[in-house]
C-alpha positions as CSV (number, residue, x, y, z in Angstrom):
1,M,138.7,136.0,175.5
2,D,138.7,134.6,172.0
3,A,139.3,137.0,169.1
4,T,136.5,137.1,166.5
5,R,137.2,134.8,163.7
6,F,135.9,135.4,160.1
7,T,136.2,133.8,156.8
8,Y,137.0,135.7,153.6
9,F,136.8,134.5,150.0
10,V,138.9,135.5,147.0
11,V,139.1,134.9,143.4
12,Q,142.5,135.1,141.8
13,T,142.8,135.0,138.1
14,F,146.0,134.5,136.1
15,Q,147.1,135.4,132.5
16,A,150.1,134.1,130.6
17,D,152.6,136.6,129.2
18,D,153.0,137.2,125.5
19,D,155.4,134.4,125.1
20,N,153.1,132.1,127.2
21,D,156.0,131.2,129.5
22,V,155.1,133.1,132.8
23,L,151.8,133.3,134.6
24,I,151.0,136.8,135.8
25,A,148.5,137.2,138.6
26,N,145.7,139.7,138.0
27,E,144.1,141.9,140.8
28,P,142.6,139.5,143.2
29,I,138.7,139.9,143.8
30,E,137.1,139.6,147.2
31,A,133.9,137.9,147.2
32,P,131.2,138.1,149.9
33,S,130.4,134.4,150.1
34,R,131.7,130.9,148.9
35,A,128.8,130.7,146.4
36,R,129.6,134.2,144.9
37,A,133.4,133.2,144.8
38,V,132.7,130.0,142.8
39,S,130.3,131.9,140.5
40,L,132.9,134.7,139.7
41,A,135.6,132.0,139.3
42,S,133.5,130.0,136.9
43,A,132.7,133.1,134.8
44,A,136.4,134.0,134.6
45,T,137.2,130.7,133.0
46,F,136.2,131.9,129.6
47,D,138.9,134.5,129.2
48,K,141.7,133.8,131.8
49,D,144.4,131.2,131.6
50,G,144.0,130.2,135.2
51,V,141.4,130.7,137.8
52,L,141.5,130.0,141.6
53,A,139.0,130.7,144.4
54,F,139.9,130.1,148.0
55,S,138.9,131.0,151.5
56,R,140.7,131.6,154.7
57,T,139.5,131.7,158.1
58,G,141.3,133.6,160.9
59,S,141.4,136.7,163.2
60,M,142.5,140.1,162.3
61,D,143.1,140.7,165.9
62,T,145.7,138.0,166.3
63,G,146.8,137.5,162.8
64,D,146.3,133.8,163.1
65,Y,144.8,132.3,160.1
66,D,143.9,128.6,159.1
67,D,145.4,127.3,156.0
68,A,143.7,128.3,152.7
69,V,140.9,126.1,151.4
70,I,140.8,125.9,147.7
71,I,137.2,125.9,146.6
72,F,137.7,126.2,142.7
73,Q,140.5,125.8,140.4
74,H,140.6,125.7,136.6
75,G,143.4,126.0,134.0
76,R,147.1,127.0,134.4
77,L,148.0,127.8,138.0
78,P,151.3,128.6,139.8
79,P,153.3,125.4,140.2
80,D,153.7,125.9,144.0
81,L,150.0,126.9,144.6
82,R,150.0,126.2,148.4
83,S,152.7,128.7,149.2
84,W,151.2,131.1,146.7
85,V,147.9,131.1,148.4
86,T,149.2,131.3,151.9
87,G,152.0,133.7,151.1
88,E,154.6,131.5,152.8
89,A,157.8,130.7,151.1
C-alpha cells in the first residue's frame, strides 16, 4: 500500500550579522499553499537580507521526500543552498 504523500511549503528568511559577514537563518514559516508561500516571501524582501521559499513532497510514514523545489529566492542566500534546503551535508 502506498503511503500518503503530501507537499509542504516553507518560507525561510536570512539576516546578516552586525558585521555583514554571516547570514543567520530566522525561524522558518510554514505556508498552507504555494501562492501563500510566494506572497509571504515577496513581502519579506523589504526587510530581510535573503528570502527563500521552497516546497518538498514526501511521506511522513516512510520518511521519503523528493528534492526540494525552490519557488522563490531573493537577496543573499547560503552559498550551498541545495544542501541547506534538503538538510544533507
